[in-house]
C-alpha positions in Angstrom: 19.9 1.6 12.9 20.4 5.1 14.4 19.1 8.3 12.8 21.6 10.3 10.8 22.6 13.6 12.5 19.6 15.9 12.4 17.2 13.2 11.2 15.6 12.9 14.7 14.9 16.6 14.7 13.5 16.4 11.2 11.1 13.6 12.3 10.1 15.5 15.4 9.3 18.7 13.4 7.3 16.8 10.9 5.5 14.8 13.6 4.5 18.1 15.3 3.2 19.5 12.1 1.2 16.3 11.6 -0.3 16.6 15.1 -1.2 20.2 14.4 -2.9 19.1 11.2 -4.9 16.4 13.1 -5.9 18.9 15.8 -7.1 21.5 13.3 -8.9 18.8 11.3 -10.8 17.5 14.4 -11.7 21.1 15.4 -13.1 21.8 12.0 -14.9 18.5 11.9 -16.5 19.2 15.2 -17.4 22.9 14.4 -18.4 23.0 10.7 -21.1 20.3 10.3 -24.5 21.6 11.2 -26.1 18.3 12.4 -24.8 15.4 14.4 -25.6 13.1 11.4 -22.9 15.0 9.5 -20.6 15.8 12.4 -20.0 12.2 13.5 -18.9 10.9 10.0 -16.6 14.0 9.7 -15.0 13.2 13.1 -14.5 9.5 12.2 -13.0 10.4 8.8 -10.6 12.9 10.4 -9.6 10.5 13.1 -8.9 7.7 10.6 -6.8 10.0 8.5 -4.9 11.1 11.5 -4.2 7.6 12.7 -3.2 6.3 9.3 -1.0 9.4 9.0 0.8 8.7 12.3 1.3 5.0 11.2 2.6 6.2 7.8 5.1 8.7 9.3 6.4 6.1 11.7 6.8 3.5 9.0 8.5 6.0 6.7 10.9 7.0 9.4 12.0 3.4 9.7 12.1 2.8 6.0 14.1 6.0 5.1 16.9 4.8 7.4 17.3 1.8 5.2 16.9 3.3 1.7 14.7 5.5 -0.4 13.4 2.4 -2.2 12.2 1.0 1.2 10.4 4.4 1.8 8.7 4.1 -1.6 7.5 0.6 -0.7 6.0 2.0 2.5 4.1 4.6 0.4 2.4 1.7 -1.4 1.8 -0.2 1.8 0.2 2.8 3.5 -1.9 3.6 0.4 -3.4 0.1 0.8 -3.9 0.7 4.5 -5.7 4.0 3.8 -7.8 2.4 1.1 -9.0 -0.2 3.6 -9.6 2.5 6.2 -11.7 4.5 3.7 -13.7 1.5 2.7 -14.3 0.4 6.3 -15.2 3.9 7.4 -17.6 4.5 4.5 -19.3 1.1 5.2 -19.6 1.9 8.9 -21.2 5.3 8.2 -23.6 4.2 5.5 -24.6 1.1 7.4 -25.7 3.3 10.3 -27.8 5.5 8.0 -25.3 8.4 7.9 -24.3 10.2 4.8 -20.9 9.5 3.4 -19.9 13.1 2.5 -18.9 14.2 6.0 -16.6 11.2 6.3 -15.1 11.8 2.8 -14.5 15.5 3.6 -13.0 14.8 7.0 -10.8 12.0 5.8 -9.5 13.5 2.6 -9.2 17.0 4.0 -6.7 15.8 6.6 -5.2 13.1 4.3 -4.2 15.6 1.6 -2.3 17.8 4.0 -0.7 14.9 5.8 0.4 13.5 2.5 2.4 16.7 1.9 3.9 16.5 5.4 4.9 12.8 4.8 6.6 13.5 1.5 8.3 16.5 2.9 9.7 14.3 5.7 10.9 11.6 3.3 12.7 14.3 1.2 14.3 15.9 4.2 15.3 12.6 5.9 16.7 11.3 2.6 18.9 14.5 2.3 20.0 14.0 6.0 20.9 10.4 5.5 22.7 11.2 2.2 24.7 13.9 4.1 23.1 17.1 2.9 21.9 18.4 -0.5 23.6 15.7 -2.6 
C-alpha cells in the first residue's frame, strides 16, 4: 500500500528526529559517565533503545497505512520487544559485573524521547491517511 500524500515526508521528518535523539543519546552516554564500568552499560542501553526505536517507527509506518487499530497492536508488540531488550541488556551488564544504572539511564533516557516521537508520527500519519484534521 502506498503512503498517503505527505505521509512519506511525515515519516522522513520523524525518522530524522529519531536519529538525532539517538546521536545525542550516544554522545551523552559516551561523555557523562566517569568510569568505563558505567560508560559501557550506558552506551549499550542507548544503542538498544535506538535500535528498538528504529524498528518501532518502521513497524508503525506499515501499520498506520492499514489502520489505527493495527498501529495500536504494533505499540503492544514493540513494548514486548523493548521489555525483552531491557531484560537481556540488564542480564548482560550484571553478569559481566557492571552496574545496571548506566544501562537503565541510557535506555530509558532515549526510550522516553523516542516514545514521544513515535506517537507524534502515528498521530500525524493518521491525520494524513484520513485526509487532514478530520
